[in-house]
C-alpha positions, -999 to 999 in steps of 0.1 A, spaced: 370 -854 -157 361 -818 -135 330 -821 -118 301 -811 -135 284 -794 -106 318 -771 -97 325 -761 -138 305 -733 -158 307 -726 -193 316 -694 -206 308 -683 -242 328 -651 -251 339 -626 -277 377 -612 -278 380 -579 -282 407 -569 -300 425 -538 -319 400 -549 -343 372 -546 -323 351 -572 -311 357 -603 -330 329 -626 -350 336 -657 -335 317 -673 -306 345 -692 -279 340 -713 -242 359 -713 -210 353 -732 -184 356 -715 -152 352 -742 -117 341 -733 -87 385 -720 -74 374 -694 -97 377 -660 -78 346 -650 -90 324 -677 -93 296 -669 -86 299 -633 -98 308 -634 -132 280 -619 -155 268 -612 -195 294 -577 -197 321 -585 -181 350 -583 -195 380 -612 -187 413 -622 -194 422 -654 -204 450 -667 -232 443 -659 -272 435 -687 -297 425 -692 -334 413 -722 -353 447 -731 -355 463 -723 -324 468 -717 -281 485 -685 -273 500 -677 -240 488 -639 -252 469 -622 -225 438 -619 -244 404 -603 -235 367 -614 -238 330 -595 -227 310 -627 -215 284 -630 -241 268 -665 -216 273 -685 -189 265 -722 -192 253 -736 -160 230 -763 -160 244 -798 -153 234 -817 -190 244 -786 -208 285 -785 -185 285 -819 -198 278 -821 -224 310 -799 -235 332 -812 -212 324 -842 -231 331 -828 -259 358 -809 -248 376 -850 -247 360 -859 -274 378 -830 -295 407 -836 -280 411 -795 -278 406 -782 -243 382 -751 -234 402 -726 -223 401 -713 -184 399 -676 -171 420 -657 -159 405 -628 -138 378 -603 -140 390 -572 -154 377 -546 -134 393 -517 -150 388 -522 -189 372 -488 -202 348 -481 -230 365 -451 -236 400 -465 -236 392 -495 -259 372 -472 -281 407 -450 -281 426 -483 -291 408 -490 -318 404 -456 -336 444 -458 -329 445 -492 -350 426 -478 -375 454 -448 -385 478 -478 -380 462 -498 -409 465 -463 -431 498 -457 -420 506 -492 -430 483 -497 -462 502 -457 -477 529 -467 -467 534 -500 -488 527 -487 -515 566 -483 -538 564 -471 -569 581 -483 -596 597 -465 -623 602 -487 -662 623 -479 -675 655 -498 -700 691 -507 -686 705 -478 -704 686 -451 -688 700 -463 -657 742 -462 -670 732 -433 -686 730 -441 -722 766 -454 -723 763 -480 -744 
């Protein structure tokens, strides 16, 4: 188990083209993380994407919502990680270049894409019988 004094637990929300996801996830950083002392609520950080079923290697952004630093709470999280046999993902880096306006544009663009998908998915079926298609033969 990692040394609880050198570990912080980060609560964060994934940022996707759909906006901020509703579920909070917990991540961990250790003292060797470059921004260990300076990471703060509101920062945007890079990690890997996960959901209830899987952890992926897909890079993802999270918004830091909270930092858990007290020894007792960190120890509880590290113990639950071991008990659940499911690791908290690490934070890879702080994303200093995050631009809220660019993110807003990303969300708006995705909304237009969804509208196109919906529009193009509508299929019109022509009802008729076999003789209509054979030119009335038969």
